[in-house]
ZALUMVO-139692 format. One record per residue (C-alpha): residue number from 0; residue in three letters; chain; x, y, z. Coordinates in pm, 1 decimal, padded with zeros to 6 digits. Layout:
<nodes>
+------+------+-------+----------+----------+----------+
: resi : resn : chain :       c1 :       c2 :       c3 :
+------+------+-------+----------+----------+----------+
:  NUM :  ALA :     A :        X :        Y :        Z :
...
+------+------+-------+----------+----------+----------+
</nodes>
This chain:
<nodes>
+------+------+-------+----------+----------+----------+
: resi : resn : chain :       c1 :       c2 :       c3 :
+------+------+-------+----------+----------+----------+
:    0 :  MET :     A : -10875.6 : -08055.1 : -01147.8 :
:    1 :  LYS :     A : -10697.8 : -07750.8 : -01252.8 :
:    2 :  LYS :     A : -10896.2 : -07411.0 : -01244.6 :
:    3 :  ALA :     A : -10974.6 : -07241.3 : -01554.9 :
:    4 :  GLY :     A : -10780.7 : -06910.7 : -01589.9 :
:    5 :  LYS :     A : -10446.1 : -06779.1 : -01697.9 :
:    6 :  LEU :     A : -10262.2 : -06971.1 : -01992.5 :
:    7 :  ASP :     A : -09920.0 : -07084.2 : -01930.3 :
:    8 :  PRO :     A : -09685.8 : -07022.6 : -02217.2 :
:    9 :  LYS :     A : -09435.0 : -07263.4 : -02108.7 :
:   10 :  ILE :     A : -09682.0 : -07558.0 : -02097.8 :
:   11 :  ILE :     A : -09824.6 : -07462.3 : -02443.2 :
:   12 :  GLY :     A : -09466.1 : -07421.6 : -02562.9 :
:   13 :  ARG :     A : -09395.2 : -07795.3 : -02451.2 :
:   14 :  ARG :     A : -09694.6 : -07910.4 : -02659.7 :
:   15 :  ILE :     A : -09602.0 : -07707.6 : -02963.4 :
:   16 :  ARG :     A : -09237.0 : -07882.7 : -02934.3 :
:   17 :  GLU :     A : -09409.3 : -08205.8 : -02887.7 :
:   18 :  ILE :     A : -09605.2 : -08152.9 : -03213.9 :
:   19 :  ARG :     A : -09306.1 : -08050.9 : -03407.3 :
:   20 :  GLY :     A : -09124.7 : -08382.3 : -03292.1 :
:   21 :  PHE :     A : -08759.1 : -08477.6 : -03347.4 :
:   22 :  ASP :     A : -08737.3 : -08497.4 : -03718.4 :
:   23 :  LEU :     A : -08778.4 : -08130.4 : -03816.4 :
:   24 :  THR :     A : -08596.0 : -07830.9 : -03710.7 :
:   25 :  GLN :     A : -08773.1 : -07524.8 : -03602.2 :
:   26 :  ALA :     A : -08704.3 : -07346.1 : -03933.1 :
:   27 :  GLU :     A : -08864.4 : -07637.3 : -04132.4 :
:   28 :  PHE :     A : -09151.9 : -07657.2 : -03900.6 :
:   29 :  GLY :     A : -09194.3 : -07282.3 : -03894.5 :
:   30 :  LYS :     A : -09218.7 : -07271.8 : -04270.9 :
:   31 :  MET :     A : -09492.1 : -07547.7 : -04249.7 :
:   32 :  VAL :     A : -09695.6 : -07361.9 : -04005.9 :
:   33 :  GLY :     A : -09622.0 : -06996.2 : -04139.3 :
:   34 :  VAL :     A : -09389.9 : -06859.9 : -03868.3 :
:   35 :  SER :     A : -09011.6 : -06769.3 : -03855.9 :
:   36 :  GLN :     A : -08770.7 : -06983.3 : -03668.7 :
:   37 :  VAL :     A : -08742.0 : -06681.7 : -03415.4 :
:   38 :  THR :     A : -09098.8 : -06703.0 : -03358.7 :
:   39 :  LEU :     A : -09138.5 : -07067.0 : -03332.6 :
:   40 :  SER :     A : -08859.9 : -07061.2 : -03058.5 :
:   41 :  LYS :     A : -09010.9 : -06803.8 : -02864.0 :
:   42 :  TYR :     A : -09356.8 : -06999.7 : -02870.2 :
:   43 :  GLU :     A : -09169.7 : -07310.7 : -02767.3 :
:   44 :  ASN :     A : -08974.5 : -07181.2 : -02497.0 :
:   45 :  GLY :     A : -09274.5 : -07007.7 : -02350.2 :
:   46 :  GLN :     A : -09139.0 : -06658.8 : -02380.4 :
:   47 :  VAL :     A : -09474.6 : -06551.4 : -02563.8 :
:   48 :  LEU :     A : -09813.7 : -06691.5 : -02607.5 :
:   49 :  PRO :     A : -09878.5 : -06803.7 : -02966.8 :
:   50 :  THR :     A : -10152.4 : -06595.0 : -03170.1 :
:   51 :  LEU :     A : -10480.6 : -06767.5 : -03225.4 :
:   52 :  ASP :     A : -10399.9 : -06753.1 : -03606.0 :
:   53 :  PHE :     A : -10081.4 : -06979.5 : -03529.5 :
:   54 :  LEU :     A : -10276.2 : -07201.8 : -03309.3 :
:   55 :  ALA :     A : -10550.1 : -07264.1 : -03577.2 :
:   56 :  ARG :     A : -10267.0 : -07354.2 : -03833.5 :
:   57 :  LEU :     A : -10098.4 : -07588.6 : -03575.0 :
:   58 :  LYS :     A : -10436.5 : -07748.5 : -03504.6 :
:   59 :  ALA :     A : -10492.3 : -07810.5 : -03894.1 :
:   60 :  HIS :     A : -10125.9 : -07939.9 : -03941.5 :
:   61 :  SER :     A : -10140.8 : -08163.0 : -03650.5 :
:   62 :  GLY :     A : -10500.1 : -08291.1 : -03604.0 :
:   63 :  LYS :     A : -10474.3 : -08213.5 : -03227.9 :
:   64 :  SER :     A : -10752.8 : -08011.1 : -03076.3 :
:   65 :  LEU :     A : -10703.5 : -07644.5 : -02949.1 :
:   66 :  ASP :     A : -10802.9 : -07779.6 : -02611.8 :
:   67 :  TRP :     A : -10525.7 : -08008.5 : -02595.1 :
:   68 :  ILE :     A : -10268.5 : -07755.3 : -02744.3 :
:   69 :  VAL :     A : -10380.0 : -07485.9 : -02477.8 :
:   70 :  THR :     A : -10486.2 : -07691.8 : -02166.4 :
:   71 :  GLY :     A : -10377.7 : -08036.6 : -02236.7 :
:   72 :  ALA :     A : -10733.2 : -08153.0 : -02208.3 :
:   73 :  GLU :     A : -10841.7 : -08453.0 : -02440.0 :
:   74 :  LYS :     A : -11184.9 : -08486.7 : -02560.7 :
:   75 :  GLY :     A : -11408.1 : -08605.9 : -02303.4 :
:   76 :  ASP :     A : -11188.8 : -08485.3 : -02023.4 :
:   77 :  GLY :     A : -11386.1 : -08338.0 : -01739.2 :
:   78 :  ALA :     A : -11714.9 : -08394.1 : -01905.3 :
+------+------+-------+----------+----------+----------+
</nodes>
């Protein structure tokens, strides 16, 4: 079981990329979730942690939980 603690921007970035899928470019997806292609690229590549505002929009767009986006935990994990 992973300890709570520091967020890993590379892992979060992989989940953002997974949500974007292969059908949309970064520019297209960025427009949908309200960020520039450059910012989305930085998030996906783990260069910077996404803002809470962005994560909330991503959650609303994807239907994924914030827990899953940030930690990979599904509902009921570790409960």
